[in-house]
C-alpha positions in Angstrom: 24.4 -37.0 -53.3 21.8 -37.8 -50.7 20.0 -34.9 -49.1 19.0 -35.5 -45.5 16.0 -33.6 -44.4 16.1 -32.3 -40.9 12.7 -31.5 -39.4 12.2 -29.3 -36.3 10.5 -31.1 -33.5 8.0 -29.5 -31.1 7.4 -31.5 -27.9 4.6 -31.5 -25.3 4.6 -32.9 -21.8 1.8 -33.7 -19.4 3.5 -33.7 -16.0 2.7 -35.8 -12.9 4.4 -36.5 -9.6 6.0 -39.8 -10.6 5.8 -39.9 -14.4 5.7 -37.5 -17.4 3.9 -38.3 -20.6 5.7 -36.7 -23.7 4.5 -36.2 -27.3 6.6 -35.2 -30.3 5.2 -33.4 -33.3 6.7 -32.5 -36.7 6.6 -28.9 -38.1 3.0 -29.3 -39.5 1.5 -30.9 -36.3 1.8 -34.5 -37.2 2.2 -36.8 -34.2 5.5 -38.7 -34.3 5.2 -40.5 -31.0 3.9 -40.5 -27.5 5.9 -42.1 -24.6 6.0 -42.1 -20.8 9.1 -41.4 -18.7 9.9 -41.3 -15.0 10.0 -37.9 -13.3 13.6 -38.2 -12.3 16.9 -36.7 -13.7 17.5 -39.9 -15.6 14.0 -39.8 -16.9 14.4 -36.2 -18.1 17.5 -37.3 -20.0 15.7 -40.2 -21.6 12.7 -38.0 -22.5 15.0 -35.5 -24.3 17.0 -38.2 -26.0 13.7 -39.8 -27.2 12.4 -36.5 -28.6 15.8 -35.7 -30.2 15.6 -39.1 -32.1 13.0 -37.5 -34.3 15.0 -34.4 -35.1 16.3 -31.2 -33.4 13.9 -30.2 -30.6 13.2 -26.4 -30.9 10.5 -26.0 -28.2 8.6 -28.0 -25.6 5.2 -27.1 -24.1 5.2 -28.2 -20.5 2.2 -28.2 -18.2 3.0 -27.0 -14.7 6.5 -25.6 -15.0 6.1 -24.2 -11.5 4.9 -27.5 -10.0 5.4 -31.1 -11.2 7.2 -29.9 -14.4 9.7 -27.7 -12.6 12.6 -30.2 -12.7 12.0 -31.1 -16.4 11.8 -27.4 -17.3 15.2 -26.7 -15.7 16.7 -29.7 -17.5 15.3 -28.6 -20.9 16.6 -25.0 -20.5 20.1 -26.3 -19.7 19.8 -28.2 -23.0 19.0 -24.8 -24.8 15.4 -25.8 -25.5 12.7 -23.1 -25.4 10.2 -24.1 -22.6 6.7 -22.9 -23.1 4.3 -22.7 -20.1 1.1 -24.5 -21.2 -2.2 -24.3 -19.3 -4.3 -27.4 -18.9 -6.7 -28.1 -21.9 -9.9 -26.1 -21.8 -12.9 -27.8 -20.2 -15.1 -27.7 -23.3 -12.5 -29.7 -25.3 -12.1 -32.2 -22.4 -15.9 -32.7 -22.2 -16.1 -33.3 -25.9 -13.0 -35.4 -26.5 -12.4 -37.0 -23.1 -9.3 -37.0 -20.9 -6.1 -39.0 -21.2 -2.5 -38.2 -20.5 -1.3 -38.9 -24.1 -4.0 -36.6 -25.4 -3.0 -33.9 -22.9 0.7 -34.2 -24.0 -0.3 -33.9 -27.7 -2.5 -30.9 -26.9 0.4 -29.3 -25.0 2.7 -29.8 -28.0 0.1 -28.3 -30.4 -0.4 -25.3 -28.1 3.3 -24.6 -28.2 3.6 -25.2 -32.0 0.6 -23.0 -33.0 1.5 -20.2 -30.7 -1.7 -20.5 -28.7 0.6 -21.0 -25.7 3.5 -18.5 -26.0 4.5 -17.6 -22.4 8.0 -18.7 -21.4 8.1 -20.7 -18.2 10.0 -19.5 -15.2 13.5 -20.6 -14.9 13.2 -20.9 -11.1 16.9 -20.8 -10.5 17.7 -17.5 -8.8 16.6 -15.0 -6.2 13.0 -14.9 -7.3 12.6 -18.7 -6.7 14.3 -18.2 -3.3 11.8 -15.6 -2.4 8.9 -17.8 -3.5 9.8 -20.7 -1.2 10.3 -18.2 1.7 6.9 -16.7 1.0 5.3 -20.2 1.1 6.6 -20.7 4.6 5.6 -17.2 5.6 2.0 -17.7 4.5 1.8 -21.0 6.3 3.2 -19.5 9.5 0.7 -16.6 9.3 -2.2 -18.9 8.9 -1.1 -21.2 11.7 -0.4 -18.2 14.0 -3.8 -16.7 13.4 -5.5 -20.0 14.1 -3.4 -20.6 17.3 -4.2 -17.1 18.6 -7.9 -17.7 18.0 -7.7 -21.0 19.8 -6.0 -19.4 22.9 -8.8 -16.7 23.0 -11.6 -19.3 22.7 -10.0 -21.5 25.4 -9.9 -18.6 27.7 -13.6 -18.0 27.1 -14.5 -21.5 28.4 -11.8 -21.8 31.0 -12.6 -22.0 34.7 -13.4 -18.6 36.2 -9.9 -18.0 37.7 -8.2 -18.3 34.3 -11.1 -16.7 32.4 -10.8 -13.5 34.4 -7.0 -13.5 34.2 -7.2 -13.4 30.4 -10.3 -11.2 30.0 -8.4 -7.9 29.5 -5.3 -9.2 27.7 -5.0 -7.7 24.2 -4.5 -10.0 21.2 -0.9 -8.8 20.8 0.0 -10.2 24.2 -2.0 -13.4 24.2 0.8 -15.7 23.1 3.3 -14.4 25.7 0.8 -14.7 28.5 -0.3 -18.1 27.3 3.3 -19.3 27.1 4.0 -18.0 30.7 1.3 -20.3 32.2 2.6 -22.9 34.6 0.1 -25.8 34.8 -0.1 -27.6 38.2 -1.9 -30.7 39.1 -5.2 -30.3 40.8 -8.4 -29.3 39.0 -8.1 -31.5 35.8 -10.0 -29.0 33.6 -7.8 -26.1 34.8 -4.7 -28.1 34.4 -5.6 -29.3 30.9 -6.6 -25.8 29.8 -3.3 -24.3 31.0 -1.3 -27.0 29.2 -3.2 -26.3 25.9 -2.9 -22.5 26.2 0.8 -22.6 27.1 1.5 -25.0 24.2 -0.3 -22.8 21.8 1.4 -19.7 23.1 4.9 -21.2 22.7 3.9 -22.3 19.2 2.9 -18.7 18.3 6.2 -17.3 19.7 8.2 -19.8 17.8 6.4 -18.9 14.6 7.1 -15.2 15.2 10.8 -16.0 15.6 10.7 -18.0 12.3 8.8 -15.2 10.6 11.4 -12.6 11.7 14.2 -14.8 10.3 12.4 -15.2 7.0 11.7 -11.4 6.8 15.4 -10.8 7.2 16.2 -13.2 4.4 13.5 -11.7 2.1 14.8 -8.2 2.8 18.3 -9.2 1.8 17.1 -10.9 -1.4 14.8 -8.0 -2.4 17.4 -5.3 -1.7 20.0 -7.2 -3.8 17.6 -8.0 -6.7 15.6 -4.7 -7.1 16.6 -2.0 -4.6 14.8 0.8 -6.6 11.5 -1.1 -6.3 11.4 -0.5 -2.5 11.7 3.3 -3.1 8.1 3.4 -4.6 5.5 4.6 -2.2 3.5 1.8 -0.7 5.9 -1.0 -1.7 7.3 -3.0 1.2 9.4 -6.1 1.4 6.5 -8.6 1.1 4.7 -6.8 -1.8 8.1 -6.4 -3.6 8.9 -10.1 -3.1 5.5 -11.1 -4.5 5.9 -9.0 -7.6 9.5 -10.2 -8.2 8.3 -13.8 -7.8 5.7 -13.2 -10.4 8.3 -11.7 -12.8 10.6 -14.7 -12.2 14.3 -15.2 -12.6 14.3 -14.9 -16.4 13.0 -11.4 -17.2 13.0 -12.0 -20.9 9.7 -13.9 -20.4 8.0 -10.5 -19.9 8.4 -8.9 -23.3 6.6 -5.6 -22.6 5.0 -3.4 -20.1 1.5 -4.5 -21.4 2.5 -8.1 -21.0 3.4 -7.4 -17.4 0.0 -5.8 -16.9 -1.7 -8.9 -18.4 0.4 -11.2 -16.1 -0.7 -9.2 -13.1 -4.4 -9.3 -14.1 -4.7 -5.5 -14.4 -5.0 -4.9 -18.1 -8.4 -3.4 -18.7 -11.0 -5.8 -20.2 -13.7 -4.4 -22.5 -17.2 -4.8 -21.1 -19.1 -2.7 -23.6 -22.6 -3.4 -24.7 -24.9 -1.4 -27.1 -24.3 2.3 -26.6 -22.4 1.8 -23.4 -18.6 1.8 -23.6 -16.8 0.7 -20.5 -14.1 -1.5 -19.1 -14.1 -3.8 -16.1 -11.6 -5.4 -13.7 -9.6 -8.2 -15.1 -10.2 -11.4 -13.2 -7.4 -13.3 -14.8 -3.6 -13.2 -14.3 -1.6 -13.9 -11.2 -3.9 -13.3 -8.3 -1.1 -12.8 -5.7 0.5 -10.1 -7.9 -2.9 -8.6 -8.4 -3.4 -8.5 -4.6 0.0 -7.0 -4.1 -0.9 -4.1 -6.5 -4.2 -3.7 -4.6 -2.3 -3.4 -1.3 -0.1 -0.7 -2.8 -3.1 1.2 -4.2 -4.9 1.1 -0.8 -1.8 2.3 1.0 -1.6 5.2 -1.5 -5.3 6.0 -1.2 -4.9 6.4 2.5 -1.7 8.4 2.7 -0.4 9.6 -0.7 -1.6 13.1 -1.4 -1.4 12.8 -5.2 -3.4 9.6 -5.2 -6.0 11.0 -2.7 -6.6 14.0 -5.0 -6.9 11.8 -8.0 -9.5 9.6 -6.3 -11.5 12.6 -5.1 -11.5 14.1 -8.6 -12.6 10.8 -10.3 -15.4 10.3 -7.7 -16.7 13.8 -8.5 -16.8 12.8 -12.1 -19.1 9.9 -11.3 -16.6 7.0 -11.4 -17.1 4.1 -9.0 -14.5 3.1 -6.5 -13.8 -0.3 -8.2 -13.2 1.5 -11.5 -10.8 4.0 -9.8 -8.9 1.1 -8.1 -8.6 -0.7 -11.5 -7.1 2.4 -13.1 -4.7 2.9 -10.2 -3.6 -0.8 -10.2 -2.8 -0.4 -13.9 -0.8 2.7 -13.2 1.1 1.0 -10.4 1.9 -2.0 -12.6 3.4 0.4 -15.2 5.4 2.1 -12.5 6.6 -1.3 -11.1 7.6 -2.6 -14.5 10.3 0.1 -14.8 12.0 -1.2 -11.6 12.0 -4.9 -12.4 15.4 -6.6 -13.1 16.5 -6.7 -16.7 18.4 -9.5 -18.3 
């Protein structure tokens, strides 16, 4: 009788806009092959078929599961393959060994095989992904709105005296509506052009505000349906809740514990001891948007939450610095938020 040995295969993929470079390793890290495939649904199928030709594929390390590798990651999950999020190779290794797509693919596979990369990629197929794309549009709208309002104000500073005096006392909250209400008439070319510019910018701001209100309504609906209890926490609004839910993702099994959630949010204390001094510092890693959301919650509580205000006052009396107190509070809020995240 012939015994056929079946070896588990670990893959690695260096993702790009148009093509993905894949590598296949055996169970002891031997390179079985490296190949390039188109970044299309047909290309994903060909990549998986190629890897499967070496044996059953158990896991694949993918760079950029939230960017160029999102489509491939979804395809692999549907094929019941464990997808591991792999960071780009460290810079020291790149300086020493050089940079190439095949080398990056092999490195991604070795990171997944060794356990050096162990975080599951986001599935990006549910409410959290819907919130993410809405937040992208909201951030863009906010930046454009601020820029347009600044431009209206600066145009009013240099406008002819008649227009300058008209806008002198108008508050920022009313700039857009007053600008949009301008009716340019032919005559003084500078006055006419300035009114055209200010009315165009004003209408742009008002349109962005309408868009923002529509996206806020969609976000509120998604957040309420996904994690209603999260909104009951003091200082947690729709935007901060959406950011935290996007960080957690649509597949909650990727966050294995409360401490893993703290690391993901960049609020796990990092040792910074030296000699006889034992201390911890703020963690500068993790998801910076989630970290900022926790910071906003903490600041809200520091200004209006009696229990938090008493805690801050007591710790200041003990000689703690404000950054240290905020670090502790962010860690506490992360623990509190974790209990309200969706479970699989």
